[in-house]
C-alpha positions as CSV (number, residue, x, y, z in Angstrom):
1,X,109.8,47.7,21.3
2,X,111.1,48.4,24.7
3,X,113.2,46.2,27.0
4,X,114.6,46.7,30.5
5,X,117.0,44.6,32.5
6,X,115.7,42.1,35.1
7,X,117.2,42.1,38.5
8,X,118.8,38.8,39.7
9,X,117.0,38.8,43.0
10,X,114.2,36.3,43.7
11,X,111.0,38.3,42.7
12,X,107.9,38.2,44.9
13,X,104.5,37.5,43.3
14,X,102.0,40.3,42.9
15,X,104.7,42.9,42.2
16,X,107.4,43.9,39.8
17,X,109.8,45.6,42.2
18,X,112.6,43.3,41.0
19,X,112.3,44.5,37.4
20,X,114.5,47.5,37.7
21,X,113.4,50.2,35.2
22,X,116.2,50.9,32.7
23,X,115.5,52.9,29.6
24,X,114.9,51.7,27.1
25,X,112.7,48.7,27.8
26,X,112.7,47.9,24.1
27,X,116.3,47.9,23.0
28,X,118.0,45.2,25.0
29,X,116.0,42.2,23.9
30,X,115.8,43.2,20.2
31,X,119.6,43.5,20.0
32,X,120.0,40.1,21.7
33,X,123.8,40.0,21.2
34,X,126.7,42.2,20.7
35,X,127.7,40.1,17.6
36,X,126.7,41.3,14.2
37,X,123.3,39.8,13.4
38,X,122.6,40.1,9.7
39,X,120.1,39.3,7.1
40,X,122.0,36.2,5.9
41,X,120.9,36.3,2.2
42,X,123.5,37.6,-0.3
43,X,122.7,40.7,-2.4
44,X,121.9,38.5,-5.4
45,X,119.6,36.4,-3.3
46,X,117.8,39.4,-2.0
47,X,117.3,40.6,-5.6
48,X,115.9,37.1,-6.4
49,X,113.3,37.4,-3.6
50,X,112.2,40.9,-4.9
51,X,110.9,39.2,-8.1
52,X,107.7,38.3,-6.3
53,X,105.3,40.1,-4.1
54,X,103.8,38.4,-1.0
55,X,100.1,38.8,-0.7
56,X,99.2,36.4,2.2
57,X,100.9,34.4,4.9
58,X,99.2,31.5,6.8
59,X,100.9,29.6,9.6
60,X,99.3,26.5,11.2
61,X,101.4,25.3,14.1
62,X,101.1,22.8,16.9
63,X,102.8,24.2,20.0
64,X,102.8,24.1,23.8
65,X,104.0,26.2,26.7
66,X,106.7,23.8,27.8
67,X,109.1,23.9,24.8
68,X,109.9,25.7,21.6
69,X,109.2,22.7,19.4
70,X,106.9,23.4,16.5
71,X,105.3,21.4,13.8
72,X,102.8,22.4,11.1
73,X,102.5,24.2,7.8
74,X,103.5,27.6,6.5
75,X,101.8,29.0,3.5
76,X,103.1,31.8,1.2
77,X,100.9,33.3,-1.4
78,X,102.5,35.6,-3.9
79,X,102.3,37.3,-7.3
80,X,105.2,37.1,-9.8
81,X,106.4,40.5,-10.7
82,X,108.3,39.2,-13.7
83,X,109.0,35.8,-15.4
84,X,110.6,33.6,-12.8
85,X,111.5,29.9,-12.8
86,X,111.7,29.6,-9.0
87,X,110.8,31.3,-5.7
88,X,113.3,31.7,-2.9
89,X,112.4,32.1,0.8
90,X,114.0,31.4,4.1
91,X,113.5,28.7,6.8
92,X,116.1,27.9,9.4
93,X,118.3,24.9,8.6
94,X,117.5,22.9,11.7
95,X,113.8,22.8,10.9
96,X,113.0,19.8,8.9
97,X,110.9,20.2,5.7
98,X,108.8,17.1,5.1
99,X,106.9,18.3,2.0
100,X,106.4,21.4,-0.2
101,X,103.4,21.9,-2.4
102,X,102.9,24.5,-5.2
103,X,99.2,25.2,-5.8
104,X,98.5,22.1,-3.8
105,X,100.8,19.8,-5.9
106,X,103.8,18.2,-4.2
107,X,107.1,19.4,-5.7
108,X,110.8,19.0,-5.4
109,X,112.8,21.8,-3.9
110,X,116.4,22.6,-3.2
111,X,117.8,23.7,0.1
112,X,121.1,25.4,1.0
113,X,121.1,25.9,4.8
114,X,118.2,28.2,5.5
115,X,117.7,29.1,1.8
116,X,114.8,27.2,0.2
117,X,114.2,27.4,-3.6
118,X,111.0,26.0,-5.1
119,X,110.4,25.7,-8.9
120,X,107.3,27.7,-10.0
121,X,107.9,28.6,-13.7
122,X,105.7,31.7,-13.3
123,X,104.9,34.5,-15.8
124,X,104.3,38.1,-14.7
125,X,101.2,38.4,-12.6
126,X,100.8,34.7,-12.0
127,X,99.6,33.8,-8.5
128,X,101.1,30.9,-6.6
129,X,100.6,29.3,-3.2
130,X,103.6,27.5,-1.7
131,X,102.8,25.3,1.3
132,X,105.6,24.0,3.5
133,X,105.2,21.2,6.0
134,X,107.9,21.4,8.6
135,X,108.8,20.6,12.2
136,X,111.7,20.9,14.7
137,X,113.2,23.1,17.3
138,X,113.9,26.8,16.5
139,X,117.5,27.9,17.3
140,X,118.6,29.5,20.5
141,X,121.4,32.1,20.7
142,X,123.7,29.1,21.3
143,X,122.7,27.2,18.1
144,X,122.5,30.4,16.0
145,X,125.1,32.8,17.5
146,X,124.1,35.5,15.0
147,X,120.5,35.4,16.2
148,X,118.4,32.9,18.1
149,X,115.4,33.5,20.3
150,X,113.0,34.0,17.4
151,X,111.1,31.5,19.5
152,X,111.7,31.3,23.3
153,X,110.4,29.3,26.2
154,X,110.9,30.4,29.8
155,X,109.1,30.8,33.1
156,X,108.2,34.1,34.6
157,X,110.6,34.9,37.5
158,X,107.8,37.0,39.2
159,X,104.8,34.7,38.6
160,X,106.1,31.3,37.8
161,X,104.1,30.9,34.6
162,X,105.8,29.1,31.7
163,X,105.4,30.6,28.2
164,X,106.4,30.0,24.7
165,X,106.5,33.1,22.5
166,X,108.0,34.5,19.3
167,X,110.1,37.6,18.7
168,X,111.2,38.0,15.1
169,X,112.6,41.5,14.9
170,X,114.8,42.3,13.1
171,X,115.9,39.1,11.3
172,X,114.5,36.1,13.3
173,X,111.2,35.3,11.6
174,X,112.7,32.5,9.5
175,X,113.9,30.8,12.7
176,X,110.3,29.6,13.3
177,X,108.3,29.9,10.1
178,X,109.0,30.1,6.3
179,X,108.9,33.6,5.0
180,X,110.4,36.4,3.0
181,X,112.2,38.8,5.3
182,X,111.7,42.1,3.4
183,X,110.5,45.2,5.1
184,X,109.1,46.7,2.0
185,X,107.0,43.7,1.0
186,X,104.1,43.6,3.5
187,X,101.6,40.8,3.1
188,X,98.1,42.1,2.4
189,X,96.7,39.9,5.2
190,X,97.6,36.8,7.3
191,X,96.2,34.0,9.4
192,X,97.7,32.2,12.3
193,X,96.3,28.9,13.6
194,X,97.8,27.5,16.8
195,X,97.0,24.1,18.2
196,X,97.7,24.0,21.9
197,X,96.9,21.9,25.0
198,X,93.4,22.9,26.2
199,X,94.7,24.3,29.5
200,X,96.5,27.0,27.4
201,X,95.4,29.9,25.3
202,X,97.3,31.1,22.2
203,X,97.5,34.8,21.2
204,X,98.3,36.3,17.8
205,X,97.5,39.1,15.3
206,X,94.1,40.3,14.3
207,X,90.8,38.9,15.6
208,X,90.2,35.5,17.2
209,X,87.8,34.1,14.6
210,X,87.1,30.9,16.6
211,X,88.5,28.4,19.1
212,X,88.0,24.8,18.0
213,X,87.9,22.0,20.6
214,X,89.8,19.2,18.9
215,X,89.3,16.7,21.6
216,X,92.0,14.6,23.3
217,X,92.9,17.7,25.4
218,X,93.8,20.1,22.5
219,X,92.2,23.3,21.1
220,X,93.0,25.3,18.0
221,X,93.1,29.1,18.2
222,X,92.4,30.7,14.8
223,X,93.5,34.3,14.4
224,X,92.7,36.3,11.3
225,X,94.3,39.6,10.3
226,X,92.9,41.5,7.3
227,X,95.4,44.4,7.4
228,X,98.8,44.7,5.6
229,X,101.5,43.3,7.9
230,X,105.3,43.1,7.9
231,X,107.0,39.7,8.4
232,X,108.5,40.5,11.8
233,X,105.2,41.6,13.3
234,X,103.5,38.2,12.9
235,X,103.6,36.5,16.3
236,X,102.5,33.6,18.6
237,X,102.4,33.4,22.4
238,X,101.2,30.3,24.3
239,X,100.6,30.0,28.1
240,X,98.0,29.4,30.7
241,X,96.2,32.7,30.3
242,X,93.0,34.4,31.3
243,X,91.3,36.8,28.9
244,X,90.7,40.3,30.4
245,X,89.1,42.4,27.6
246,X,88.1,46.1,27.8
247,X,87.1,48.7,25.2
248,X,88.2,52.2,24.1
249,X,86.6,54.8,22.1
250,X,89.4,56.6,20.1
251,X,88.6,59.4,17.8
252,X,87.9,58.3,14.2
253,X,86.8,54.8,15.1
254,X,83.4,53.9,14.0
255,X,82.8,51.6,17.0
256,X,84.6,50.8,20.3
257,X,88.0,49.2,19.9
258,X,88.6,45.9,21.7
259,X,91.6,45.8,24.0
260,X,92.1,42.0,24.6
261,X,94.6,41.1,27.2
262,X,96.0,37.6,27.8
263,X,97.2,37.7,31.4
264,X,98.8,34.9,33.4
265,X,96.3,32.6,35.0
266,X,97.2,33.4,38.6
267,X,94.8,34.7,41.2
268,X,96.9,37.8,41.8
269,X,98.4,38.7,38.4
270,X,95.4,40.5,37.0
271,X,94.5,42.4,40.2
272,X,98.1,43.5,40.4
273,X,98.1,44.9,36.9
274,X,94.5,45.8,36.2
275,X,94.8,49.5,36.8
276,X,97.8,49.7,34.5
277,X,96.0,47.7,31.8
278,X,93.0,49.9,32.1
279,X,95.2,52.9,31.4
280,X,95.6,51.6,27.8
281,X,92.2,53.1,27.1
282,X,93.5,56.6,27.9
283,X,96.6,56.0,25.8
284,X,94.9,54.8,22.7
285,X,92.4,57.7,22.8
286,X,95.3,60.1,23.2
287,X,97.3,58.8,20.3
288,X,94.2,58.8,18.1
289,X,93.9,62.5,18.8
290,X,97.6,63.1,18.1
291,X,98.3,60.8,15.1
292,X,94.9,59.9,13.6
293,X,92.5,57.0,14.0
294,X,93.7,53.7,15.5
295,X,95.0,51.9,12.4
296,X,93.5,48.5,13.2
297,X,90.1,49.6,14.5
298,X,88.2,46.7,12.8
299,X,90.2,44.2,14.7
300,X,91.7,44.9,18.2
301,X,94.6,46.0,20.2
302,X,95.9,43.6,22.9
303,X,98.7,42.2,25.0
304,X,100.1,38.7,25.7
305,X,102.2,38.4,28.8
306,X,105.6,36.6,28.5
307,X,108.7,36.7,30.7
308,X,110.7,39.2,28.6
309,X,112.1,42.3,30.2
310,X,109.9,44.8,28.3
311,X,107.7,44.4,25.2
312,X,107.5,43.8,21.5
313,X,104.9,45.5,19.4
314,X,103.5,42.6,17.4
315,X,100.7,44.0,15.2
316,X,97.5,44.3,17.3
317,X,98.9,42.0,20.0
318,X,101.9,43.3,21.9
319,X,104.0,40.7,23.8
320,X,105.2,42.1,27.1
321,X,106.6,41.1,30.5
322,X,104.6,43.4,32.7
323,X,102.4,46.5,32.6
324,X,103.8,49.9,33.3
325,X,102.6,53.2,31.8
326,X,105.6,54.1,29.7
327,X,106.1,50.5,28.5
328,X,102.4,50.2,27.6
329,X,102.4,53.5,25.9
330,X,105.5,52.8,23.9
331,X,104.3,49.5,22.5
332,X,100.9,50.9,21.7
333,X,102.4,53.9,19.9
334,X,104.2,51.4,17.6
335,X,100.8,50.5,16.2
336,X,101.0,53.8,14.4
337,X,104.8,54.2,14.3
338,X,106.2,50.8,13.1
339,X,103.1,48.8,12.2
340,X,100.7,51.2,10.4
341,X,103.8,52.9,8.8
342,X,106.9,50.8,8.9
343,X,110.5,51.9,8.4
344,X,111.6,51.0,4.8
345,X,115.1,50.0,6.0
346,X,116.7,49.2,9.3
347,X,118.9,52.3,8.8
348,X,115.7,54.3,9.3
349,X,114.5,52.5,12.5
350,X,113.9,56.0,13.9
351,X,110.5,56.0,12.1
352,X,109.6,53.1,14.4
353,X,111.5,53.6,17.6
354,X,112.2,57.3,17.8
355,X,108.5,58.1,17.5
356,X,107.4,55.3,19.9
357,X,109.9,56.6,22.5
358,X,108.7,60.2,22.0
359,X,105.2,59.0,22.4
360,X,106.1,58.1,26.0
361,X,107.0,61.7,26.5
362,X,103.7,62.9,24.9
363,X,101.8,60.5,27.1
364,X,103.4,62.1,30.2
365,X,103.0,65.6,28.9
366,X,99.3,65.1,28.4
367,X,98.4,62.7,31.3
368,X,101.1,63.1,33.9
369,X,102.6,66.5,33.2
370,X,104.6,66.7,36.4
371,X,106.8,63.8,35.1
372,X,107.6,65.1,31.6
373,X,110.6,67.3,32.4
374,X,112.5,64.6,34.2
375,X,111.8,62.2,31.4
376,X,113.4,64.5,28.8
377,X,116.2,65.4,31.0
378,X,117.1,61.8,31.5
379,X,117.0,61.2,27.8
380,X,119.4,64.1,27.1
381,X,121.8,63.1,29.9
382,X,121.9,59.6,28.5
383,X,122.7,60.9,25.0
384,X,125.5,63.1,26.3
385,X,127.1,60.2,28.3
386,X,129.1,59.7,25.1
387,X,130.2,62.2,22.6
388,X,129.0,60.7,19.3
389,X,126.4,58.6,17.6
390,X,124.2,59.0,14.5
391,X,120.5,58.3,14.6
392,X,120.7,57.1,11.0
393,X,122.0,53.5,11.4
394,X,125.0,53.0,9.2
395,X,125.6,49.4,10.3
396,X,122.0,48.4,9.6
397,X,122.8,44.6,9.7
398,X,123.9,44.9,13.3
399,X,121.0,44.5,15.7
400,X,122.9,46.1,18.5
401,X,123.4,49.2,16.4
402,X,119.8,49.2,15.2
403,X,118.4,49.1,18.7
404,X,121.0,51.2,20.5
405,X,119.2,52.6,23.5
406,X,121.2,55.8,23.8
407,X,121.0,56.7,20.1
408,X,117.9,55.1,18.4
409,X,115.6,55.7,21.4
410,X,116.8,58.6,23.4
411,X,118.6,60.7,20.8
412,X,115.8,59.7,18.3
413,X,113.0,60.9,20.6
414,X,115.0,64.0,21.6
415,X,115.5,65.0,17.9
416,X,111.7,64.9,17.4
417,X,111.4,67.2,20.4
418,X,113.8,69.5,18.8
419,X,111.9,69.4,15.5
420,X,108.8,70.4,17.4
421,X,110.7,73.3,18.9
422,X,112.1,74.4,15.5
423,X,108.6,74.3,13.9
424,X,107.3,76.3,16.9
425,X,103.6,75.5,16.1
426,X,102.1,72.4,17.7
427,X,99.1,72.6,15.4
428,X,101.3,72.2,12.3
429,X,103.7,69.7,14.0
430,X,101.0,67.2,14.8
431,X,99.1,67.8,11.6
432,X,102.4,66.9,9.8
433,X,102.5,63.7,11.8
434,X,98.9,62.9,10.9
435,X,99.6,63.7,7.2
436,X,102.5,61.3,7.3
437,X,100.4,58.5,8.8
438,X,97.7,59.1,6.2
439,X,100.1,59.4,3.2
440,X,102.0,56.2,4.0
441,X,99.2,54.1,5.6
442,X,99.9,50.4,5.7
443,X,103.2,50.8,3.8
444,X,106.8,51.7,4.5
445,X,108.6,55.0,4.7
446,X,112.0,56.6,5.7
447,X,113.2,59.5,7.8
448,X,113.3,61.8,4.8
449,X,109.6,61.2,4.2
450,X,109.0,62.5,7.7
451,X,111.2,65.5,6.8
452,X,109.3,66.3,3.6
453,X,105.9,66.1,5.2
454,X,107.0,68.5,7.9
455,X,108.5,70.9,5.3
456,X,105.4,70.8,3.1
457,X,103.1,71.8,5.9
458,X,105.4,74.4,7.7
459,X,107.2,75.9,4.8
460,X,110.5,75.4,6.6
461,X,113.7,73.9,5.2
462,X,114.7,71.2,7.7
463,X,117.8,70.0,5.8
464,X,120.3,71.4,8.2
465,X,118.4,70.0,11.2
466,X,118.5,66.5,9.7
467,X,122.1,66.8,8.6
468,X,123.2,67.9,12.1
469,X,121.0,65.9,14.4
470,X,119.8,62.9,12.4
471,X,122.8,62.1,10.2
472,X,125.4,64.0,12.2
473,X,126.9,63.1,15.5
474,X,127.4,64.7,18.9
475,X,125.8,67.7,20.6
476,X,126.6,71.4,21.3
477,X,127.9,73.1,24.4
478,X,126.8,76.7,24.8
479,X,128.2,79.6,26.8
480,X,126.8,83.1,26.8
481,X,128.2,86.6,27.5
482,X,125.7,89.4,28.0
483,X,125.5,93.0,29.0
484,X,123.2,96.0,28.9
485,X,124.1,99.2,27.2
486,X,121.8,102.1,27.6
487,X,118.4,100.8,26.4
488,X,119.9,97.7,24.7
489,X,120.6,94.1,25.6
490,X,123.7,92.7,24.0
491,X,124.1,88.9,23.9
492,X,127.0,86.7,22.5
493,X,126.2,83.0,22.1
494,X,129.2,80.7,21.8
495,X,129.0,77.1,20.7
496,X,131.4,74.2,20.7
497,X,130.4,70.7,19.6
498,X,131.4,67.3,20.9
499,X,132.3,66.0,17.4
500,X,133.6,69.1,15.6
501,X,135.1,67.1,12.7
502,X,131.7,65.6,12.0
503,X,129.2,68.3,13.1
504,X,131.1,71.5,13.6
505,X,128.0,73.7,14.2
506,X,124.3,73.3,15.1
507,X,122.1,75.8,13.2
508,X,119.0,75.3,15.5
509,X,117.7,78.3,17.5
510,X,118.2,78.4,21.2
511,X,116.2,80.0,24.0
512,X,117.7,82.2,26.7
513,X,115.8,83.1,29.9
514,X,116.2,86.5,31.4
515,X,115.0,88.1,34.7
516,X,113.5,91.5,34.4
517,X,112.7,94.2,36.9
518,X,109.5,95.0,35.0
519,X,107.2,92.4,33.4
520,X,108.6,89.2,34.9
521,X,110.9,86.6,33.4
522,X,111.3,86.6,29.6
523,X,112.3,83.8,27.3
524,X,113.9,85.0,24.0
525,X,114.6,82.8,21.0
526,X,117.9,83.4,19.3
527,X,119.1,82.1,15.9
528,X,122.9,81.7,15.9
529,X,124.6,81.8,12.5
530,X,128.1,80.7,13.6
531,X,130.0,79.3,16.5
532,X,130.0,82.8,18.0
533,X,127.1,85.1,17.2
534,X,126.3,88.4,18.8
535,X,122.8,90.0,19.0
536,X,121.5,93.4,19.9
537,X,118.0,93.7,21.3
538,X,116.8,97.3,21.6
539,X,114.6,98.9,24.3
540,X,114.8,96.1,26.9
541,X,116.7,97.8,29.7
542,X,114.7,96.1,32.5
543,X,116.8,93.0,32.2
544,X,118.6,92.2,35.4
545,X,120.1,88.8,34.8
546,X,120.4,85.9,32.3
547,X,119.4,82.9,34.3
548,X,119.4,79.9,31.9
549,X,120.2,78.5,28.5
550,X,117.5,76.4,26.9
551,X,115.3,76.6,30.0
552,X,112.6,74.2,28.7
553,X,115.2,71.6,27.5
554,X,114.3,71.5,23.9
555,X,117.8,70.8,22.7
556,X,120.4,68.2,23.7
557,X,123.1,70.4,25.0
558,X,125.5,71.2,27.8
559,X,126.4,74.7,29.1
560,X,129.8,76.0,30.0
561,X,128.8,79.2,31.7
562,X,126.8,82.4,31.7
563,X,128.8,85.6,32.1
564,X,127.8,89.3,32.5
565,X,130.6,91.0,30.6
566,X,130.7,94.8,31.1
567,X,133.2,95.1,28.2
568,X,130.5,93.8,25.8
569,X,129.2,97.1,24.5
570,X,129.0,96.8,20.7
571,X,128.1,94.2,18.1
572,X,131.1,92.8,16.4
573,X,131.2,91.3,12.9
574,X,132.0,87.7,13.5
575,X,132.9,85.7,10.4
576,X,131.0,82.5,9.6
577,X,133.4,79.5,9.3
578,X,133.3,77.9,5.9
579,X,132.1,74.3,5.7
580,X,134.8,71.7,4.8
581,X,132.7,70.3,2.0
582,X,130.9,72.0,-0.8
583,X,128.4,70.1,-3.0
584,X,126.7,71.7,-6.0
585,X,124.3,71.9,-7.5
586,X,121.7,70.7,-5.0
587,X,119.1,69.9,-6.1
588,X,120.7,68.4,-9.3
589,X,119.5,67.0,-12.5
590,X,122.2,64.3,-12.4
591,X,125.8,65.8,-12.3
592,X,127.2,66.8,-8.9
593,X,130.5,68.5,-8.1
594,X,132.2,67.9,-4.7
595,X,135.0,70.1,-3.4
596,X,137.0,69.8,-0.2
597,X,138.7,72.7,1.6
598,X,141.7,70.6,2.2
599,X,143.9,68.3,0.1
600,X,143.5,65.2,2.1
601,X,142.4,62.0,0.4
602,X,138.7,61.3,1.0
603,X,136.2,58.5,0.4
604,X,132.7,59.2,-1.0
605,X,129.8,56.8,-0.3
606,X,126.4,57.6,-1.8
607,X,123.3,56.0,-0.3
608,X,119.8,56.0,-1.7
609,X,116.8,56.9,0.5
610,X,116.5,53.3,1.7
611,X,120.1,53.1,2.9
612,X,121.4,51.1,-0.1
613,X,124.9,52.0,-1.3
614,X,124.7,53.1,-4.9
615,X,128.3,54.5,-5.4
616,X,131.7,54.4,-3.7
617,X,134.9,56.1,-4.8
618,X,138.1,57.7,-3.4
619,X,139.1,61.2,-4.4
620,X,141.3,64.1,-3.5
621,X,140.3,67.8,-3.3
622,X,137.5,67.6,-5.9
623,X,135.4,65.1,-7.9
624,X,132.4,65.0,-10.2
625,X,129.8,62.2,-10.3
626,X,126.6,61.7,-12.2
627,X,123.5,60.4,-10.3
628,X,121.5,60.2,-13.5
629,X,118.0,61.5,-13.8
630,X,116.0,58.5,-14.7
631,X,115.0,57.7,-11.1
632,X,114.3,60.8,-9.1
633,X,115.4,60.2,-5.5
634,X,117.1,61.7,-2.5
635,X,120.6,60.6,-1.8
636,X,122.9,60.8,1.3
637,X,126.5,61.7,0.6
638,X,129.0,60.4,3.2
639,X,132.4,62.0,2.8
640,X,135.2,60.7,5.1
641,X,138.6,62.3,5.2
642,X,141.3,59.6,5.7
643,X,143.8,62.0,7.4
644,X,141.5,63.9,9.7
645,X,139.0,61.2,10.5
646,X,136.2,63.7,9.7
647,X,132.8,62.7,8.3
648,X,130.3,64.7,6.5
649,X,126.7,63.6,5.7
650,X,124.8,65.7,3.2
651,X,121.3,65.3,1.7
652,X,121.3,65.7,-2.0
653,X,118.1,65.9,-4.1
654,X,118.1,64.5,-7.6
């Protein structure tokens, strides 16, 4: 998802000049508030919801474009994964439940605020259908200060159209329909029926199976989705729309793919945006080449306009405020990165947003190449506007942290660019992305799953890159001394980092660009091994100058100077600084020893691959733990020194 800020000026029709472009279009609206916005179930309640597997959602709602009021029925079909006496789901407390049925039989239920518990008395593999009749007004940010705007009604400041639309990411689906808010439990399919005044259209996921004229000025739009779908990707949008549909022919699709656009029913809206909408064809065909076939080819891709300052990637039907190539490309890329394969925890939102943001760059690189360099430069500059920030979201119940524009989007996309540079083979890089999409199709995955697919195909060990750039914080600053000595080029690369107590050294290679009197400019890749590393390159006496560090902007970095030093004549043996933390063995069959190079008291937190805390302890100097070998996994060790304020994040394989 991408959001940008709206200007406060009165906006003229037929344009979007007032909608000032601020990267990232997606982050602002998803975060919604600076307050912590959490999944409000307790740990024990979450465990209770994991005792059943959702197979199907159906939502039948009566709505209009003038308010957020809803009334209708939500249906949850599920399979019991063990013997359970009740099923727990969520529906916001201000929505009134008038009746609940289990397998079409009315039943009693208990309710504690938004928690609803229904008796089912199920054995393992029993199938149940819970139907919930409800009505009311979904909360706003005022009535639910930790959330709100799961359902919103507003008028477009540019076009005047009034719209009611949903936006459930990350934790707001229960604000407008009954559901289980679990990333790892995708429904196998879904259906959304929306009854609206006949002057309106209603958009949602999948294919529009039919529109039923109900008489008395109302129509029902019936949308059927036959692909696995995560709870936050189910959507509705209601307004006076016109349908502008076009087709694309992406590689791997057996027939043309419908691109269905619900555009404001104004004489000038469609003409204003038609060329931008038509560009979606080029984008979907490009991404099919890069990532594999369009994942929902048997249904559609589409857009519903709504007055939000960017877009939200609802599966097969993005909701967005306007059409602009980077916004359109970003939301479309989510159909692969976020919808086809979804992050398995909000800590790993990079799988969704980092790759969607990098897809913007790839769109520019392939279709508007003269704009790509400025795009990446702006991303790097934004990241370096502050010194820290980890792409891995430690505070994964805080929506502002999840959708942090500087880190999740710009550092996240820049890290992918760096991985591409480290791999140094576009054929393997994009094949690894296609393999990832294929291996995890219609399921969920984490950042380490991306890492392992890249390593499997390239033969590289990317552990250091992930520990430094994904889990670590900050960026390097490089300075270079150089000289020529007889037929040799001598180079000394020095590196400092913006968060040395957290990430003291970046192990990635770095390019230097040299001018030569013979043969033209030359870019040479160097592999530093410490914060100060010297290199000797023989038989390259034609070098006349060192002109730039990282000339193609592959790495987030600053430079503090390039110096020709006539005293630099011989290679010196520069010692490699010892890391503050030693963890062994790694990989392990269970036991792990942790040693610190200081005597300060430290805290160890161990996370599993989905971001769940599995162990916490304080220790001094050295400690042993046992991960056990029953469940093979990858763990993240976070070690924080209380005295120094340093933090170390290490990937440990069990």
